[in-house]
N, C-alpha and C positions, 0 to 999 in steps of 0.2 A: 416140626418133626418130634414128636415125643415117643413113638412106639417102636422104635429101633431097639432090638435086644442089646443087652449089655455087652460091649466089647465089639460091636458091629463098626462103629466109626474107626477104632483102631485098626481092625482088620482091613477096612477099606483103604486106609493110608498105607498099609503094608502091601496091600495088592497093587495099589497105584506105583508104589516104588518098585515092586517086583516086575511089574510090566515094563517100565522104563529099563531096568536092567536087562531084561530078556530082549528088549529092542535095542540094546546098546546106546542108551540115551542117558544124558546127564540126569541127575536127580530132579532138576528143576527145568528140564526141557519139556517143550510142548509136545503133546501127542495128538496129531491130527487123527480124528476119528476114522478117516479112510485107511490110515496106516494100521490102526488098532484092528479095524475090520479085516484088513488082508492078513494080518498077523494070527487073528482068530478064525480065519478061513471063512469069514461071513461075507456075502455079497451084498452090496448097496444098490438098492433100485429106487427109481422115482415110479410113480403109478404108470408112466408110459412104457416102462420095462416089463410090467406084469402080462405075462402071456394071456391072450383071450379076454382081457378086461374090455368090456363094452364102451362105446363112446359115451353113452349115457353115464356109466360109473366114472369114467375119466372126467367128463364135465361136472359131475357131482364134487369130485375131490379136488379139481384144480380150477374151476370156473365158478360154479354156483356157491360152494361153500369151502374155498380153500384155507380159510382161517379156523375151520372146525376141526381139524385134525393135525397131528404132529408127525407121528412115525408109528410103525408097528413092526414087530419082529414075528417071523413065522418060518417054517420049513416048506421048501418047495422041492419035491422029489428027493427028500434027504438032506438038501443043502440049506444051512441057515441063510436067511435073507432078511435084511432090514429095509422096509420101504418107507422113505421119508418124503416129507413135504417140500419140493424144491421152490415153493412160492415164500417160505420163511426166509428171514435173514441168514447170512452165513453163521452168524453166532448162535442163533436159535437152532439152526440145522445141526450144528456140532453137539449142542446140548441134547437134542432130540436123538441123534444117533448114538451118543454115549449111553444115554439112558436105555436104549433098546439093547446095545451091546451089554450093558450091566445085566439085564435079564438073562442073557445068554450065559455070562460067565457065572451067574449065580444059580443057573439051572432052573429058573422059574417056569412054571406051567404057562405056556402062551395063552393070552386072552383070546376071545372069540368075536370076530365081527362078521356081520352077515349083512350082505348087499341085497336089497330088493331088486327086481327086474327093471325098475326105473332108475337104479343106481343110488337110491337112498340107503344110509345106514340106519338099519332097523333094530340092531341088538348088539351089545358089546359086554362081555364079562369083564370084571374089574375086581382085582383084589388090592385094597388099600396098603396092606403090609408090604406086598411085593413092589408095588409102586414106589413107596417110600425107600425101600431098600435100593431099588434101581436108581432113583434120584441121587441118593447119597453116594453110592459108589460111582456112578456116572460122572457126577460132578467132582468127586475127589479124583477121579482119574484125570480129568481135564485141568484141575486146578488144585494140585496136593498142598497140604498145609505147609510144608517145607518151602515149596516154591513160593507161596504167598508171603511167608514170612521174610524171605529174602527180597521180594519185590517191595514190601512195605519198608524193611530196613533201608533199602536203596531209595525210598521216598518216591517210587514210581506212582503216577496217577493211575486211577482205575481205568481210564481210557488207554493208556499204554498197556497195562496188564491185559486188558481185554483184546487189544490188537496182537500182542505177543502169543496169547494162547488161543486166538480164534474163537473167543466167546463174547457173549455180551457183557456190557457194564453192569447190568443187573445181576448176572451170576457172580462177577467179581465182588460186588457189594454184599451179596448174600453169603458167599464163602468167607470173605473177610470177617463178617460179622459172626457167623456160626462157628467159625474155628477160634475166633478170639485174638487173632494176630494183630488187629489193629491196636486193641487194648494193650497186648504184650509188648509190641514193637513200635508202634506208630503213635500212640498218644492220641491228639486230636487232629491228625492229618486231613487235608481236604480230600473228599472222595472224588470230585468230578474235575479237578483241576487238570489241565493239560501239560 
């Protein structure tokens, strides 16, 4: 992650803290993506909830290539919607949904996905800068630096942190490394101990 504009990471931390205050949560409390979506008035759908989606498209998304996609945000009749992959693990779903909610918070232009008549995904627009911003903000909302610092000071394992915040251990490891809390507070703690 090298192309974020100066100050974006600090802004993301402040946004994560502000969302917790608005939701009347403690600074280190988990924010389930479903609760954040409800607060933002965004509907969460799986492909089965998409009106008029053909069986071929459903099969493409959920049977033939269920690992080829994660989530997408779009507007349906003026309503913001996040469509996520229910075949992924709960931790991955949290990350995927938070990423898409971050796009909405940031006011990003939605990407374009086109399905052919046989249900194959044939085109998708992609903006690397927007994706990087959405990753950073979404992951910061799920695991803010202050919460990670408290967890590391308490010598909680990555597994326990992941369970508490409903994310994957890989995301915990990434955020600990990228925020520097392990170096600042944890020294050489064991990452995967239970």
